[in-house]
Each structure stands twice: as structure tokens, then as C-alpha cells.
Gaussian input, Z-matrix of N, CA and C with variables (Angstrom, degrees):
# hf/3-21g

backbone

0 1
 N
 C     1     B1
 C     2     B2     1     A1
 N     3     B3     2     A2     1     D1
 C     4     B4     3     A3     2     D2
 C     5     B5     4     A4     3     D3
 N     6     B6     5     A5     4     D4
 C     7     B7     6     A6     5     D5
 C     8     B8     7     A7     6     D6
 N     9     B9     8     A8     7     D7
 C    10    B10     9     A9     8     D8
 C    11    B11    10    A10     9     D9
 N    12    B12    11    A11    10    D10
 C    13    B13    12    A12    11    D11
 C    14    B14    13    A13    12    D12
 N    15    B15    14    A14    13    D13
 C    16    B16    15    A15    14    D14
 C    17    B17    16    A16    15    D15
 N    18    B18    17    A17    16    D16
 C    19    B19    18    A18    17    D17
 C    20    B20    19    A19    18    D18
 N    21    B21    20    A20    19    D19
 C    22    B22    21    A21    20    D20
 C    23    B23    22    A22    21    D21
 N    24    B24    23    A23    22    D22
 C    25    B25    24    A24    23    D23
 C    26    B26    25    A25    24    D24
 N    27    B27    26    A26    25    D25
 C    28    B28    27    A27    26    D26
 C    29    B29    28    A28    27    D27
 N    30    B30    29    A29    28    D28
 C    31    B31    30    A30    29    D29
 C    32    B32    31    A31    30    D30
 N    33    B33    32    A32    31    D31
 C    34    B34    33    A33    32    D32
 C    35    B35    34    A34    33    D33
 N    36    B36    35    A35    34    D34
 C    37    B37    36    A36    35    D35
 C    38    B38    37    A37    36    D36
 N    39    B39    38    A38    37    D37
 C    40    B40    39    A39    38    D38
 C    41    B41    40    A40    39    D39
 N    42    B42    41    A41    40    D40
 C    43    B43    42    A42    41    D41
 C    44    B44    43    A43    42    D42
 N    45    B45    44    A44    43    D43
 C    46    B46    45    A45    44    D44
 C    47    B47    46    A46    45    D45
 N    48    B48    47    A47    46    D46
 C    49    B49    48    A48    47    D47
 C    50    B50    49    A49    48    D48
 N    51    B51    50    A50    49    D49
 C    52    B52    51    A51    50    D50
 C    53    B53    52    A52    51    D51
 N    54    B54    53    A53    52    D52
 C    55    B55    54    A54    53    D53
 C    56    B56    55    A55    54    D54
 N    57    B57    56    A56    55    D55
 C    58    B58    57    A57    56    D56
 C    59    B59    58    A58    57    D57
 N    60    B60    59    A59    58    D58
 C    61    B61    60    A60    59    D59
 C    62    B62    61    A61    60    D60
 N    63    B63    62    A62    61    D61
 C    64    B64    63    A63    62    D62
 C    65    B65    64    A64    63    D63
 N    66    B66    65    A65    64    D64
 C    67    B67    66    A66    65    D65
 C    68    B68    67    A67    66    D66
 N    69    B69    68    A68    67    D67
 C    70    B70    69    A69    68    D68
 C    71    B71    70    A70    69    D69
 N    72    B72    71    A71    70    D70
 C    73    B73    72    A72    71    D71
 C    74    B74    73    A73    72    D72
 N    75    B75    74    A74    73    D73
 C    76    B76    75    A75    74    D74
 C    77    B77    76    A76    75    D75
 N    78    B78    77    A77    76    D76
 C    79    B79    78    A78    77    D77
 C    80    B80    79    A79    78    D78
 N    81    B81    80    A80    79    D79
 C    82    B82    81    A81    80    D80
 C    83    B83    82    A82    81    D81
 N    84    B84    83    A83    82    D82
 C    85    B85    84    A84    83    D83
 C    86    B86    85    A85    84    D84
 N    87    B87    86    A86    85    D85
 C    88    B88    87    A87    86    D86
 C    89    B89    88    A88    87    D87
 N    90    B90    89    A89    88    D88
 C    91    B91    90    A90    89    D89
 C    92    B92    91    A91    90    D90
 N    93    B93    92    A92    91    D91
 C    94    B94    93    A93    92    D92
 C    95    B95    94    A94    93    D93
 N    96    B96    95    A95    94    D94
 C    97    B97    96    A96    95    D95
 C    98    B98    97    A97    96    D96
 N    99    B99    98    A98    97    D97
 C   100   B100    99    A99    98    D98
 C   101   B101   100   A100    99    D99
 N   102   B102   101   A101   100   D100
 C   103   B103   102   A102   101   D101
 C   104   B104   103   A103   102   D102
 N   105   B105   104   A104   103   D103
 C   106   B106   105   A105   104   D104
 C   107   B107   106   A106   105   D105
 N   108   B108   107   A107   106   D106
 C   109   B109   108   A108   107   D107
 C   110   B110   109   A109   108   D108
 N   111   B111   110   A110   109   D109
 C   112   B112   111   A111   110   D110
 C   113   B113   112   A112   111   D111
 N   114   B114   113   A113   112   D112
 C   115   B115   114   A114   113   D113
 C   116   B116   115   A115   114   D114
 N   117   B117   116   A116   115   D115
 C   118   B118   117   A117   116   D116
 C   119   B119   118   A118   117   D117
 N   120   B120   119   A119   118   D118
 C   121   B121   120   A120   119   D119
 C   122   B122   121   A121   120   D120
 N   123   B123   122   A122   121   D121
 C   124   B124   123   A123   122   D122
 C   125   B125   124   A124   123   D123
 N   126   B126   125   A125   124   D124
 C   127   B127   126   A126   125   D125
 C   128   B128   127   A127   126   D126
 N   129   B129   128   A128   127   D127
 C   130   B130   129   A129   128   D128
 C   131   B131   130   A130   129   D129
 N   132   B132   131   A131   130   D130
 C   133   B133   132   A132   131   D131
 C   134   B134   133   A133   132   D132
 N   135   B135   134   A134   133   D133
 C   136   B136   135   A135   134   D134
 C   137   B137   136   A136   135   D135
 N   138   B138   137   A137   136   D136
 C   139   B139   138   A138   137   D137
 C   140   B140   139   A139   138   D138
 N   141   B141   140   A140   139   D139
 C   142   B142   141   A141   140   D140
 C   143   B143   142   A142   141   D141
 N   144   B144   143   A143   142   D142
 C   145   B145   144   A144   143   D143
 C   146   B146   145   A145   144   D144
 N   147   B147   146   A146   145   D145
 C   148   B148   147   A147   146   D146
 C   149   B149   148   A148   147   D147
 N   150   B150   149   A149   148   D148
 C   151   B151   150   A150   149   D149
 C   152   B152   151   A151   150   D150
 N   153   B153   152   A152   151   D151
 C   154   B154   153   A153   152   D152
 C   155   B155   154   A154   153   D153
 N   156   B156   155   A155   154   D154
 C   157   B157   156   A156   155   D155
 C   158   B158   157   A157   156   D156
 N   159   B159   158   A158   157   D157
 C   160   B160   159   A159   158   D158
 C   161   B161   160   A160   159   D159
 N   162   B162   161   A161   160   D160
 C   163   B163   162   A162   161   D161
 C   164   B164   163   A163   162   D162
 N   165   B165   164   A164   163   D163
 C   166   B166   165   A165   164   D164
 C   167   B167   166   A166   165   D165
 N   168   B168   167   A167   166   D166
 C   169   B169   168   A168   167   D167
 C   170   B170   169   A169   168   D168
 N   171   B171   170   A170   169   D169
 C   172   B172   171   A171   170   D170
 C   173   B173   172   A172   171   D171
 N   174   B174   173   A173   172   D172
 C   175   B175   174   A174   173   D173
 C   176   B176   175   A175   174   D174
 N   177   B177   176   A176   175   D175
 C   178   B178   177   A177   176   D176
 C   179   B179   178   A178   177   D177
 N   180   B180   179   A179   178   D178
 C   181   B181   180   A180   179   D179
 C   182   B182   181   A181   180   D180
 N   183   B183   182   A182   181   D181
 C   184   B184   183   A183   182   D182
 C   185   B185   184   A184   183   D183
 N   186   B186   185   A185   184   D184
 C   187   B187   186   A186   185   D185
 C   188   B188   187   A187   186   D186
 N   189   B189   188   A188   187   D187
 C   190   B190   189   A189   188   D188
 C   191   B191   190   A190   189   D189
 N   192   B192   191   A191   190   D190
 C   193   B193   192   A192   191   D191
 C   194   B194   193   A193   192   D192
 N   195   B195   194   A194   193   D193
 C   196   B196   195   A195   194   D194
 C   197   B197   196   A196   195   D195
 N   198   B198   197   A197   196   D196
 C   199   B199   198   A198   197   D197
 C   200   B200   199   A199   198   D198
 N   201   B201   200   A200   199   D199
 C   202   B202   201   A201   200   D200
 C   203   B203   202   A202   201   D201
 N   204   B204   203   A203   202   D202
 C   205   B205   204   A204   203   D203
 C   206   B206   205   A205   204   D204
 N   207   B207   206   A206   205   D205
 C   208   B208   207   A207   206   D206
 C   209   B209   208   A208   207   D207
 N   210   B210   209   A209   208   D208
 C   211   B211   210   A210   209   D209
 C   212   B212   211   A211   210   D210
 N   213   B213   212   A212   211   D211
 C   214   B214   213   A213   212   D212
 C   215   B215   214   A214   213   D213
 N   216   B216   215   A215   214   D214
 C   217   B217   216   A216   215   D215
 C   218   B218   217   A217   216   D216
 N   219   B219   218   A218   217   D217
 C   220   B220   219   A219   218   D218
 C   221   B221   220   A220   219   D219
 N   222   B222   221   A221   220   D220
 C   223   B223   222   A222   221   D221
 C   224   B224   223   A223   222   D222
 N   225   B225   224   A224   223   D223
 C   226   B226   225   A225   224   D224
 C   227   B227   226   A226   225   D225
 N   228   B228   227   A227   226   D226
 C   229   B229   228   A228   227   D227
 C   230   B230   229   A229   228   D228
 N   231   B231   230   A230   229   D229
 C   232   B232   231   A231   230   D230
 C   233   B233   232   A232   231   D231
 N   234   B234   233   A233   232   D232
 C   235   B235   234   A234   233   D233
 C   236   B236   235   A235   234   D234
 N   237   B237   236   A236   235   D235
 C   238   B238   237   A237   236   D236
 C   239   B239   238   A238   237   D237
 N   240   B240   239   A239   238   D238
 C   241   B241   240   A240   239   D239
 C   242   B242   241   A241   240   D240
 N   243   B243   242   A242   241   D241
 C   244   B244   243   A243   242   D242
 C   245   B245   244   A244   243   D243
 N   246   B246   245   A245   244   D244
 C   247   B247   246   A246   245   D245
 C   248   B248   247   A247   246   D246
 N   249   B249   248   A248   247   D247
 C   250   B250   249   A249   248   D248
 C   251   B251   250   A250   249   D249
 N   252   B252   251   A251   250   D250
 C   253   B253   252   A252   251   D251
 C   254   B254   253   A253   252   D252
 N   255   B255   254   A254   253   D253
 C   256   B256   255   A255   254   D254
 C   257   B257   256   A256   255   D255
 N   258   B258   257   A257   256   D256
 C   259   B259   258   A258   257   D257
 C   260   B260   259   A259   258   D258
 N   261   B261   260   A260   259   D259
 C   262   B262   261   A261   260   D260
 C   263   B263   262   A262   261   D261
 N   264   B264   263   A263   262   D262
 C   265   B265   264   A264   263   D263
 C   266   B266   265   A265   264   D264
 N   267   B267   266   A266   265   D265
 C   268   B268   267   A267   266   D266
 C   269   B269   268   A268   267   D267
 N   270   B270   269   A269   268   D268
 C   271   B271   270   A270   269   D269
 C   272   B272   271   A271   270   D270
 N   273   B273   272   A272   271   D271
 C   274   B274   273   A273   272   D272
 C   275   B275   274   A274   273   D273
 N   276   B276   275   A275   274   D274
 C   277   B277   276   A276   275   D275
 C   278   B278   277   A277   276   D276
 N   279   B279   278   A278   277   D277
 C   280   B280   279   A279   278   D278
 C   281   B281   280   A280   279   D279
 N   282   B282   281   A281   280   D280
 C   283   B283   282   A282   281   D281
 C   284   B284   283   A283   282   D282
 N   285   B285   284   A284   283   D283
 C   286   B286   285   A285   284   D284
 C   287   B287   286   A286   285   D285
 N   288   B288   287   A287   286   D286
 C   289   B289   288   A288   287   D287
 C   290   B290   289   A289   288   D288
 N   291   B291   290   A290   289   D289
 C   292   B292   291   A291   290   D290
 C   293   B293   292   A292   291   D291
 N   294   B294   293   A293   292   D292
 C   295   B295   294   A294   293   D293
 C   296   B296   295   A295   294   D294
 N   297   B297   296   A296   295   D295
 C   298   B298   297   A297   296   D296
 C   299   B299   298   A298   297   D297
 N   300   B300   299   A299   298   D298
 C   301   B301   300   A300   299   D299
 C   302   B302   301   A301   300   D300

   B1=1.4491
   B2=1.5304
   B3=1.2901
   B4=1.4576
   B5=1.5212
   B6=1.3276
   B7=1.4643
   B8=1.5232
   B9=1.3061
   B10=1.4547
   B11=1.5191
   B12=1.3284
   B13=1.4643
   B14=1.5279
   B15=1.3153
   B16=1.4580
   B17=1.5200
   B18=1.3260
   B19=1.4614
   B20=1.5190
   B21=1.2977
   B22=1.4569
   B23=1.5190
   B24=1.3304
   B25=1.4554
   B26=1.5271
   B27=1.3136
   B28=1.4594
   B29=1.5206
   B30=1.3200
   B31=1.4561
   B32=1.5247
   B33=1.3165
   B34=1.4612
   B35=1.5223
   B36=1.3258
   B37=1.4636
   B38=1.5254
   B39=1.3164
   B40=1.4668
   B41=1.5221
   B42=1.3262
   B43=1.4570
   B44=1.5254
   B45=1.3370
   B46=1.4657
   B47=1.5203
   B48=1.3236
   B49=1.4625
   B50=1.5222
   B51=1.3273
   B52=1.4637
   B53=1.5205
   B54=1.3209
   B55=1.4600
   B56=1.5345
   B57=1.3458
   B58=1.4681
   B59=1.5291
   B60=1.3233
   B61=1.4612
   B62=1.5173
   B63=1.3332
   B64=1.4590
   B65=1.5279
   B66=1.3084
   B67=1.4645
   B68=1.5254
   B69=1.3160
   B70=1.4675
   B71=1.5274
   B72=1.3313
   B73=1.4690
   B74=1.5285
   B75=1.3370
   B76=1.4583
   B77=1.5281
   B78=1.3072
   B79=1.4620
   B80=1.5246
   B81=1.3344
   B82=1.4591
   B83=1.5255
   B84=1.3326
   B85=1.4635
   B86=1.5267
   B87=1.3094
   B88=1.4718
   B89=1.5298
   B90=1.3371
   B91=1.4638
   B92=1.5365
   B93=1.3228
   B94=1.4612
   B95=1.5252
   B96=1.3262
   B97=1.4658
   B98=1.5230
   B99=1.3123
   B100=1.4636
   B101=1.5251
   B102=1.3244
   B103=1.4688
   B104=1.5250
   B105=1.3291
   B106=1.4691
   B107=1.5329
   B108=1.3163
   B109=1.4535
   B110=1.5103
   B111=1.3434
   B112=1.4569
   B113=1.5137
   B114=1.3214
   B115=1.4665
   B116=1.5229
   B117=1.3412
   B118=1.4647
   B119=1.5273
   B120=1.3295
   B121=1.4648
   B122=1.5186
   B123=1.3169
   B124=1.4741
   B125=1.5179
   B126=1.3223
   B127=1.4623
   B128=1.5230
   B129=1.3349
   B130=1.4636
   B131=1.5234
   B132=1.3257
   B133=1.4620
   B134=1.5219
   B135=1.2966
   B136=1.4670
   B137=1.5124
   B138=1.3168
   B139=1.4562
   B140=1.5150
   B141=1.3142
   B142=1.4554
   B143=1.5235
   B144=1.3181
   B145=1.4562
   B146=1.5215
   B147=1.3145
   B148=1.4580
   B149=1.5332
   B150=1.3263
   B151=1.4577
   B152=1.5208
   B153=1.3079
   B154=1.4560
   B155=1.5098
   B156=1.3291
   B157=1.4573
   B158=1.5187
   B159=1.3011
   B160=1.4565
   B161=1.5186
   B162=1.2860
   B163=1.4616
   B164=1.5134
   B165=1.3081
   B166=1.4589
   B167=1.5189
   B168=1.2779
   B169=1.4552
   B170=1.5117
   B171=1.3091
   B172=1.4548
   B173=1.5235
   B174=1.3117
   B175=1.4568
   B176=1.5192
   B177=1.3205
   B178=1.4602
   B179=1.5218
   B180=1.3042
   B181=1.4574
   B182=1.5202
   B183=1.3375
   B184=1.4583
   B185=1.5264
   B186=1.3147
   B187=1.4591
   B188=1.5271
   B189=1.3247
   B190=1.4564
   B191=1.5267
   B192=1.3257
   B193=1.4666
   B194=1.5293
   B195=1.3301
   B196=1.4673
   B197=1.5247
   B198=1.3243
   B199=1.4708
   B200=1.5210
   B201=1.3199
   B202=1.4720
   B203=1.5301
   B204=1.3222
   B205=1.4689
   B206=1.5204
   B207=1.3381
   B208=1.4693
   B209=1.5255
   B210=1.3140
   B211=1.4678
   B212=1.5215
   B213=1.3339
   B214=1.4677
   B215=1.5272
   B216=1.3298
   B217=1.4646
   B218=1.5296
   B219=1.3341
   B220=1.4630
   B221=1.5224
   B222=1.3352
   B223=1.4673
   B224=1.5260
   B225=1.3178
   B226=1.4626
   B227=1.5309
   B228=1.3254
   B229=1.4726
   B230=1.5235
   B231=1.3328
   B232=1.4722
   B233=1.5289
   B234=1.3412
   B235=1.4579
   B236=1.5236
   B237=1.3171
   B238=1.4697
   B239=1.5284
   B240=1.3149
   B241=1.4727
   B242=1.5323
   B243=1.3361
   B244=1.4657
   B245=1.5255
   B246=1.3123
   B247=1.4673
   B248=1.5220
   B249=1.3387
   B250=1.4696
   B251=1.5272
   B252=1.3260
   B253=1.4662
   B254=1.5265
   B255=1.3213
   B256=1.4695
   B257=1.5162
   B258=1.3189
   B259=1.4642
   B260=1.5225
   B261=1.3133
   B262=1.4563
   B263=1.5127
   B264=1.3363
   B265=1.4653
   B266=1.5214
   B267=1.3212
   B268=1.4620
   B269=1.5181
   B270=1.3267
   B271=1.4563
   B272=1.5192
   B273=1.3293
   B274=1.4557
   B275=1.5215
   B276=1.3219
   B277=1.4569
   B278=1.5204
   B279=1.3311
   B280=1.4615
   B281=1.5208
   B282=1.3240
   B283=1.4572
   B284=1.5234
   B285=1.3403
   B286=1.4575
   B287=1.5272
   B288=1.3165
   B289=1.4605
   B290=1.5214
   B291=1.3374
   B292=1.4633
   B293=1.5294
   B294=1.3372
   B295=1.4545
   B296=1.5237
   B297=1.3321
   B298=1.4643
   B299=1.5229
   B300=1.3292
   B301=1.4687
   B302=1.5027
   A1=109.51
   A2=116.24
   A3=122.30
   A4=109.19
   A5=115.79
   A6=119.67
   A7=108.94
   A8=114.83
   A9=121.28
   A10=109.05
   A11=118.23
   A12=119.33
   A13=111.30
   A14=115.03
   A15=122.60
   A16=107.46
   A17=115.88
   A18=120.58
   A19=110.24
   A20=115.04
   A21=121.54
   A22=106.99
   A23=114.74
   A24=121.59
   A25=106.87
   A26=115.78
   A27=121.81
   A28=108.58
   A29=117.07
   A30=121.26
   A31=106.05
   A32=116.46
   A33=121.55
   A34=109.20
   A35=114.91
   A36=121.27
   A37=106.56
   A38=116.13
   A39=121.56
   A40=108.68
   A41=115.82
   A42=122.23
   A43=112.12
   A44=116.27
   A45=121.15
   A46=108.70
   A47=116.45
   A48=122.18
   A49=113.17
   A50=117.17
   A51=120.37
   A52=113.27
   A53=117.68
   A54=121.46
   A55=108.64
   A56=118.10
   A57=120.54
   A58=113.29
   A59=116.88
   A60=119.60
   A61=111.64
   A62=115.74
   A63=119.67
   A64=110.50
   A65=117.70
   A66=120.93
   A67=110.74
   A68=117.03
   A69=121.05
   A70=110.53
   A71=116.81
   A72=121.93
   A73=109.90
   A74=116.65
   A75=121.18
   A76=111.66
   A77=116.77
   A78=121.11
   A79=111.33
   A80=116.53
   A81=120.71
   A82=114.98
   A83=118.67
   A84=118.86
   A85=113.16
   A86=119.48
   A87=120.67
   A88=111.95
   A89=119.17
   A90=117.75
   A91=112.60
   A92=116.57
   A93=119.29
   A94=110.32
   A95=116.96
   A96=120.48
   A97=109.83
   A98=116.69
   A99=120.99
   A100=111.68
   A101=117.48
   A102=120.36
   A103=112.61
   A104=116.80
   A105=121.63
   A106=110.84
   A107=117.26
   A108=121.99
   A109=114.06
   A110=117.79
   A111=121.36
   A112=111.85
   A113=115.13
   A114=121.27
   A115=107.84
   A116=114.82
   A117=119.87
   A118=110.29
   A119=115.51
   A120=121.11
   A121=110.05
   A122=116.65
   A123=123.38
   A124=106.13
   A125=115.95
   A126=119.72
   A127=109.46
   A128=114.83
   A129=122.51
   A130=111.38
   A131=115.48
   A132=121.13
   A133=109.90
   A134=116.90
   A135=121.66
   A136=108.39
   A137=115.91
   A138=120.86
   A139=109.94
   A140=115.52
   A141=120.03
   A142=107.56
   A143=115.16
   A144=120.42
   A145=109.42
   A146=115.60
   A147=119.53
   A148=110.02
   A149=115.84
   A150=122.21
   A151=107.32
   A152=117.07
   A153=120.77
   A154=112.31
   A155=114.91
   A156=120.55
   A157=111.00
   A158=114.63
   A159=120.83
   A160=112.30
   A161=114.97
   A162=121.22
   A163=108.93
   A164=114.19
   A165=118.71
   A166=107.50
   A167=115.89
   A168=119.13
   A169=113.35
   A170=113.71
   A171=121.88
   A172=108.59
   A173=115.23
   A174=121.83
   A175=110.56
   A176=113.87
   A177=121.47
   A178=106.45
   A179=116.74
   A180=121.97
   A181=106.83
   A182=115.58
   A183=120.84
   A184=109.12
   A185=115.36
   A186=120.80
   A187=108.77
   A188=116.00
   A189=122.82
   A190=107.86
   A191=117.52
   A192=119.52
   A193=113.59
   A194=116.50
   A195=120.96
   A196=108.85
   A197=115.85
   A198=120.63
   A199=111.57
   A200=117.32
   A201=120.56
   A202=110.35
   A203=117.54
   A204=120.89
   A205=110.80
   A206=117.01
   A207=120.40
   A208=109.71
   A209=116.34
   A210=120.55
   A211=111.02
   A212=116.64
   A213=120.27
   A214=111.24
   A215=116.97
   A216=120.61
   A217=110.44
   A218=116.72
   A219=122.01
   A220=112.04
   A221=116.66
   A222=121.68
   A223=113.29
   A224=117.52
   A225=120.21
   A226=111.83
   A227=116.27
   A228=120.00
   A229=112.30
   A230=116.07
   A231=120.19
   A232=110.53
   A233=116.50
   A234=118.51
   A235=111.27
   A236=116.83
   A237=120.16
   A238=110.65
   A239=117.25
   A240=120.43
   A241=111.83
   A242=116.91
   A243=120.18
   A244=113.55
   A245=117.27
   A246=120.70
   A247=114.66
   A248=119.22
   A249=118.86
   A250=113.44
   A251=117.67
   A252=120.58
   A253=112.27
   A254=116.95
   A255=119.55
   A256=113.02
   A257=118.06
   A258=121.31
   A259=110.62
   A260=115.75
   A261=121.97
   A262=113.56
   A263=116.68
   A264=120.06
   A265=112.34
   A266=116.85
   A267=120.45
   A268=109.84
   A269=115.13
   A270=120.99
   A271=106.88
   A272=115.94
   A273=120.84
   A274=110.26
   A275=114.78
   A276=121.42
   A277=105.55
   A278=116.63
   A279=121.51
   A280=108.93
   A281=116.11
   A282=121.91
   A283=108.54
   A284=115.63
   A285=121.74
   A286=108.72
   A287=115.18
   A288=121.35
   A289=106.54
   A290=115.44
   A291=122.18
   A292=108.60
   A293=117.09
   A294=119.08
   A295=114.08
   A296=117.22
   A297=119.98
   A298=112.83
   A299=117.49
   A300=118.38
   A301=111.96
   D1=129.08
   D2=179.65
   D3=-92.61
   D4=136.54
   D5=175.81
   D6=-102.54
   D7=154.93
   D8=178.25
   D9=-103.29
   D10=125.04
   D11=177.88
   D12=-60.39
   D13=147.68
   D14=175.01
   D15=-122.13
   D16=166.86
   D17=-179.08
   D18=-128.77
   D19=147.60
   D20=172.39
   D21=-121.12
   D22=128.86
   D23=176.55
   D24=-105.39
   D25=123.90
   D26=177.74
   D27=-110.61
   D28=125.43
   D29=169.87
   D30=-104.26
   D31=120.78
   D32=-175.44
   D33=-118.95
   D34=116.20
   D35=175.52
   D36=-100.07
   D37=103.12
   D38=-176.77
   D39=-80.35
   D40=120.75
   D41=-179.90
   D42=-94.56
   D43=-31.33
   D44=-179.14
   D45=-147.12
   D46=90.41
   D47=-176.38
   D48=-66.19
   D49=-18.22
   D50=-178.37
   D51=-97.02
   D52=0.73
   D53=179.51
   D54=-60.75
   D55=126.25
   D56=-177.89
   D57=-58.06
   D58=-37.96
   D59=178.14
   D60=-64.69
   D61=-42.13
   D62=179.63
   D63=-65.23
   D64=-39.45
   D65=177.82
   D66=-62.17
   D67=-40.10
   D68=176.70
   D69=-65.93
   D70=-41.95
   D71=177.70
   D72=-57.83
   D73=-49.42
   D74=-179.40
   D75=-59.26
   D76=-39.14
   D77=-178.97
   D78=-67.07
   D79=-37.30
   D80=-171.37
   D81=-94.05
   D82=-24.77
   D83=-170.95
   D84=-72.15
   D85=-37.94
   D86=-177.99
   D87=-61.84
   D88=-49.24
   D89=178.14
   D90=-63.15
   D91=-31.50
   D92=178.06
   D93=-67.45
   D94=-46.28
   D95=176.76
   D96=-56.54
   D97=-45.06
   D98=-179.38
   D99=-63.33
   D100=-33.31
   D101=179.10
   D102=-67.28
   D103=-18.66
   D104=176.29
   D105=-99.84
   D106=15.28
   D107=176.74
   D108=88.52
   D109=5.42
   D110=-179.67
   D111=-75.05
   D112=147.62
   D113=179.02
   D114=-138.60
   D115=123.21
   D116=179.43
   D117=-69.92
   D118=127.84
   D119=172.38
   D120=-99.89
   D121=-27.47
   D122=173.68
   D123=-147.78
   D124=140.04
   D125=-177.68
   D126=-138.09
   D127=124.33
   D128=179.23
   D129=55.36
   D130=41.61
   D131=179.75
   D132=-89.37
   D133=146.48
   D134=174.54
   D135=-80.37
   D136=142.92
   D137=177.93
   D138=-117.50
   D139=155.70
   D140=174.49
   D141=-138.35
   D142=135.01
   D143=-178.06
   D144=-72.56
   D145=131.62
   D146=173.44
   D147=-101.93
   D148=-10.11
   D149=171.27
   D150=-157.93
   D151=147.64
   D152=179.59
   D153=83.81
   D154=-163.84
   D155=-176.77
   D156=-72.81
   D157=159.40
   D158=179.77
   D159=-66.65
   D160=170.10
   D161=178.40
   D162=-110.64
   D163=162.67
   D164=174.48
   D165=-134.82
   D166=160.22
   D167=178.14
   D168=78.05
   D169=-161.73
   D170=179.60
   D171=-118.54
   D172=162.25
   D173=-175.04
   D174=-119.63
   D175=143.70
   D176=173.89
   D177=-126.74
   D178=135.84
   D179=175.95
   D180=-120.48
   D181=119.59
   D182=-176.06
   D183=-122.88
   D184=130.58
   D185=174.63
   D186=-97.09
   D187=133.04
   D188=175.10
   D189=-117.29
   D190=157.10
   D191=-178.81
   D192=-62.85
   D193=-31.96
   D194=179.58
   D195=-167.29
   D196=172.58
   D197=-177.62
   D198=-64.16
   D199=-31.62
   D200=179.45
   D201=-61.47
   D202=-40.17
   D203=179.19
   D204=-62.68
   D205=-38.58
   D206=177.20
   D207=-64.62
   D208=-46.94
   D209=-179.76
   D210=-61.48
   D211=-41.11
   D212=178.60
   D213=-63.92
   D214=-42.91
   D215=176.84
   D216=-61.09
   D217=-51.42
   D218=-174.04
   D219=-61.78
   D220=-34.87
   D221=-177.29
   D222=-94.49
   D223=1.83
   D224=-174.95
   D225=-69.94
   D226=147.73
   D227=174.88
   D228=-61.17
   D229=-31.48
   D230=179.75
   D231=-64.81
   D232=-43.78
   D233=179.02
   D234=-71.91
   D235=-33.56
   D236=176.89
   D237=-60.08
   D238=-32.43
   D239=177.74
   D240=-75.52
   D241=-29.37
   D242=-178.37
   D243=-80.74
   D244=-37.45
   D245=-173.38
   D246=-50.08
   D247=-46.06
   D248=-179.00
   D249=-61.64
   D250=-21.27
   D251=-179.09
   D252=-65.26
   D253=-28.11
   D254=-178.32
   D255=-95.01
   D256=-9.69
   D257=-178.22
   D258=-60.66
   D259=130.22
   D260=-178.72
   D261=86.34
   D262=-19.02
   D263=-179.39
   D264=-104.83
   D265=-20.69
   D266=-179.53
   D267=-154.54
   D268=141.40
   D269=172.94
   D270=-105.13
   D271=132.25
   D272=-173.95
   D273=-124.24
   D274=137.06
   D275=169.50
   D276=-120.88
   D277=128.61
   D278=-179.82
   D279=-122.21
   D280=133.47
   D281=-178.77
   D282=-128.95
   D283=123.50
   D284=175.52
   D285=-86.68
   D286=128.06
   D287=176.54
   D288=-112.05
   D289=108.95
   D290=-174.90
   D291=-119.80
   D292=107.10
   D293=-177.62
   D294=-68.85
   D295=-11.31
   D296=-178.29
   D297=-91.91
   D298=-7.88
   D299=-176.67
   D300=-90.79

């Protein structure tokens, strides 16, 4: 059975780049994403709106092997431990783009 890759777009508005928790989050999240089969296609890239309202923060584009891998990452105990580290230091919006849905 062949799976179709999916993508997650993260918009990250960093409020305090020097926050120790946020620095720990940044150090740990990439290897965790990779452990679930995720691969960064763009990391900490600036975005500009070509239609609609402007953007803020930086953008990350991550490809996962399938939607199940994203769900497993998002619900993992490892990520549950990391999420509080960024609270107050960064606001995140994550959007799953699944061409099979």
C-alpha cells in the first residue's frame, strides 16, 4: 500500500526568542518531528502575503509520510512534554494539508 505525503504548515510568532523554555523547545522539536518521519522543506522562513491579510512570524513547512504520522507526533507524550516550553514565548498556528481528504 502506497501512502501519500502530507504537509504541515506552522506559523510561529516568536514573542521572546531568549526565553529558556523556548530555546529548549527549539532544540528538541526538530529531532522529534524527524523521529515521526517528518522532513523540513522550509524552516524559519519569512512569509509575505500575496493576497489577504499580512503574516507575522516565521513559517515552517514539514512533510510527513502520511496523516497518521502527523497525528502520532501531535498526540505523542514526547510532544506533550515540549509544548509547555513554548507557552508565553511563541504563538503557533499549525495547519495540516492532506491531499487525500
